[in-house]
C-alpha positions as YAML, in Angstrom:
chain: A
units: angstrom
residues:
- id: 1
  name: UNK
  ca: [9.18, 1.01, -10.21]
- id: 2
  name: UNK
  ca: [7.62, 2.08, -6.98]
- id: 3
  name: UNK
  ca: [8.57, 1.19, -3.42]
- id: 4
  name: UNK
  ca: [5.90, -0.39, -1.26]
- id: 5
  name: UNK
  ca: [6.54, -0.42, 2.49]
- id: 6
  name: UNK
  ca: [4.58, -2.57, 4.93]
- id: 7
  name: UNK
  ca: [4.26, -1.92, 8.65]
- id: 8
  name: UNK
  ca: [3.06, -3.79, 11.75]
- id: 9
  name: UNK
  ca: [0.71, -6.70, 11.21]
- id: 10
  name: UNK
  ca: [0.67, -5.92, 7.48]
- id: 11
  name: UNK
  ca: [4.43, -6.59, 7.30]
- id: 12
  name: UNK
  ca: [3.87, -9.84, 9.18]
- id: 13
  name: UNK
  ca: [1.16, -10.91, 6.72]
- id: 14
  name: UNK
  ca: [3.35, -10.14, 3.69]
- id: 15
  name: UNK
  ca: [6.54, -11.53, 5.25]
- id: 16
  name: UNK
  ca: [8.42, -8.42, 4.12]
- id: 17
  name: UNK
  ca: [8.91, -4.82, 5.14]
- id: 18
  name: UNK
  ca: [9.48, -3.44, 1.66]
- id: 19
  name: UNK
  ca: [9.39, -4.42, -1.98]
- id: 20
  name: UNK
  ca: [9.89, -2.84, -5.38]
- id: 21
  name: UNK
  ca: [6.95, -3.18, -7.77]
- id: 22
  name: UNK
  ca: [6.48, -2.29, -11.40]
- id: 23
  name: UNK
  ca: [2.70, -1.75, -11.50]
- id: 24
  name: UNK
  ca: [0.71, -2.78, -14.55]
- id: 25
  name: UNK
  ca: [-1.48, 0.30, -14.15]
- id: 26
  name: UNK
  ca: [-0.74, 3.80, -12.92]
- id: 27
  name: UNK
  ca: [-3.92, 3.81, -10.82]
- id: 28
  name: UNK
  ca: [-3.51, 3.38, -7.06]
- id: 29
  name: UNK
  ca: [-6.78, 1.50, -6.62]
- id: 30
  name: UNK
  ca: [-5.68, -1.06, -9.25]
- id: 31
  name: UNK
  ca: [-2.39, -1.60, -7.42]
- id: 32
  name: UNK
  ca: [-4.15, -1.95, -4.06]
- id: 33
  name: UNK
  ca: [-6.55, -4.51, -5.53]
- id: 34
  name: UNK
  ca: [-3.58, -6.53, -6.82]
- id: 35
  name: UNK
  ca: [-1.74, -6.34, -3.48]
- id: 36
  name: UNK
  ca: [-4.92, -7.19, -1.56]
- id: 37
  name: UNK
  ca: [-5.38, -10.34, -3.61]
- id: 38
  name: UNK
  ca: [-1.71, -11.31, -3.41]
- id: 39
  name: UNK
  ca: [-1.48, -10.92, 0.39]
- id: 40
  name: UNK
  ca: [-5.15, -11.26, 1.45]
- id: 41
  name: UNK
  ca: [-5.07, -7.71, 2.83]
- id: 42
  name: UNK
  ca: [-8.86, -7.35, 2.82]
- id: 43
  name: UNK
  ca: [-8.88, -8.90, 6.28]
- id: 44
  name: UNK
  ca: [-7.10, -5.84, 7.71]
- id: 45
  name: UNK
  ca: [-8.21, -2.26, 8.18]
- id: 46
  name: UNK
  ca: [-5.58, -0.31, 6.23]
- id: 47
  name: UNK
  ca: [-4.19, 3.19, 6.12]
- id: 48
  name: UNK
  ca: [-2.50, 4.07, 2.84]
- id: 49
  name: UNK
  ca: [0.12, 6.76, 2.42]
- id: 50
  name: UNK
  ca: [1.50, 7.85, -0.93]
- id: 51
  name: UNK
  ca: [4.73, 9.82, -0.73]
- id: 52
  name: UNK
  ca: [4.12, 10.31, 3.02]
- id: 53
  name: UNK
  ca: [0.59, 11.70, 2.57]
- id: 54
  name: UNK
  ca: [-2.40, 9.68, 3.74]
- id: 55
  name: UNK
  ca: [-4.75, 9.01, 0.84]
- id: 56
  name: UNK
  ca: [-8.00, 7.23, 0.16]
- id: 57
  name: UNK
  ca: [-7.18, 4.35, -2.20]
- id: 58
  name: UNK
  ca: [-10.73, 4.52, -3.58]
- id: 59
  name: UNK
  ca: [-10.07, 7.99, -5.00]
- id: 60
  name: UNK
  ca: [-8.72, 8.18, -8.53]
- id: 61
  name: UNK
  ca: [-5.03, 8.68, -7.71]
- id: 62
  name: UNK
  ca: [-2.23, 8.13, -10.19]
- id: 63
  name: UNK
  ca: [1.04, 6.59, -9.11]
- id: 64
  name: UNK
  ca: [4.30, 7.44, -10.81]
- id: 65
  name: UNK
  ca: [7.76, 5.96, -11.16]
- id: 66
  name: UNK
  ca: [9.78, 6.37, -7.91]
- id: 67
  name: UNK
  ca: [6.68, 6.91, -5.74]
- id: 68
  name: UNK
  ca: [6.64, 5.44, -2.25]
- id: 69
  name: UNK
  ca: [3.54, 3.65, -1.00]
- id: 70
  name: UNK
  ca: [3.17, 2.78, 2.67]
- id: 71
  name: UNK
  ca: [0.55, 0.33, 3.88]
- id: 72
  name: UNK
  ca: [-0.06, 0.74, 7.57]
- id: 73
  name: UNK
  ca: [-2.32, -0.70, 10.25]
- id: 74
  name: UNK
  ca: [-4.62, 1.80, 11.99]
- id: 75
  name: UNK
  ca: [-2.89, 4.14, 14.41]
- id: 76
  name: UNK
  ca: [-3.52, 3.97, 18.12]
- id: 77
  name: UNK
  ca: [-4.24, 7.21, 19.95]
- id: 78
  name: UNK
  ca: [-1.55, 8.85, 22.00]
...
């Protein structure tokens, strides 16, 4: 199981701030594709953080049990 946290307009679109998921694959891009289809996330620019490190979901990144994935809207300057 991994924890997926949603922030800002992404949380509004998913109607939740956090959920536990047992991914079918250990590949981050596979999980993001599944979540994008489930919540229509392709309409948003996204920032993805895995275990509090910003990552590119298109890179080949493995996810493991107890990982934390955060899906964030773009940051504003400041």
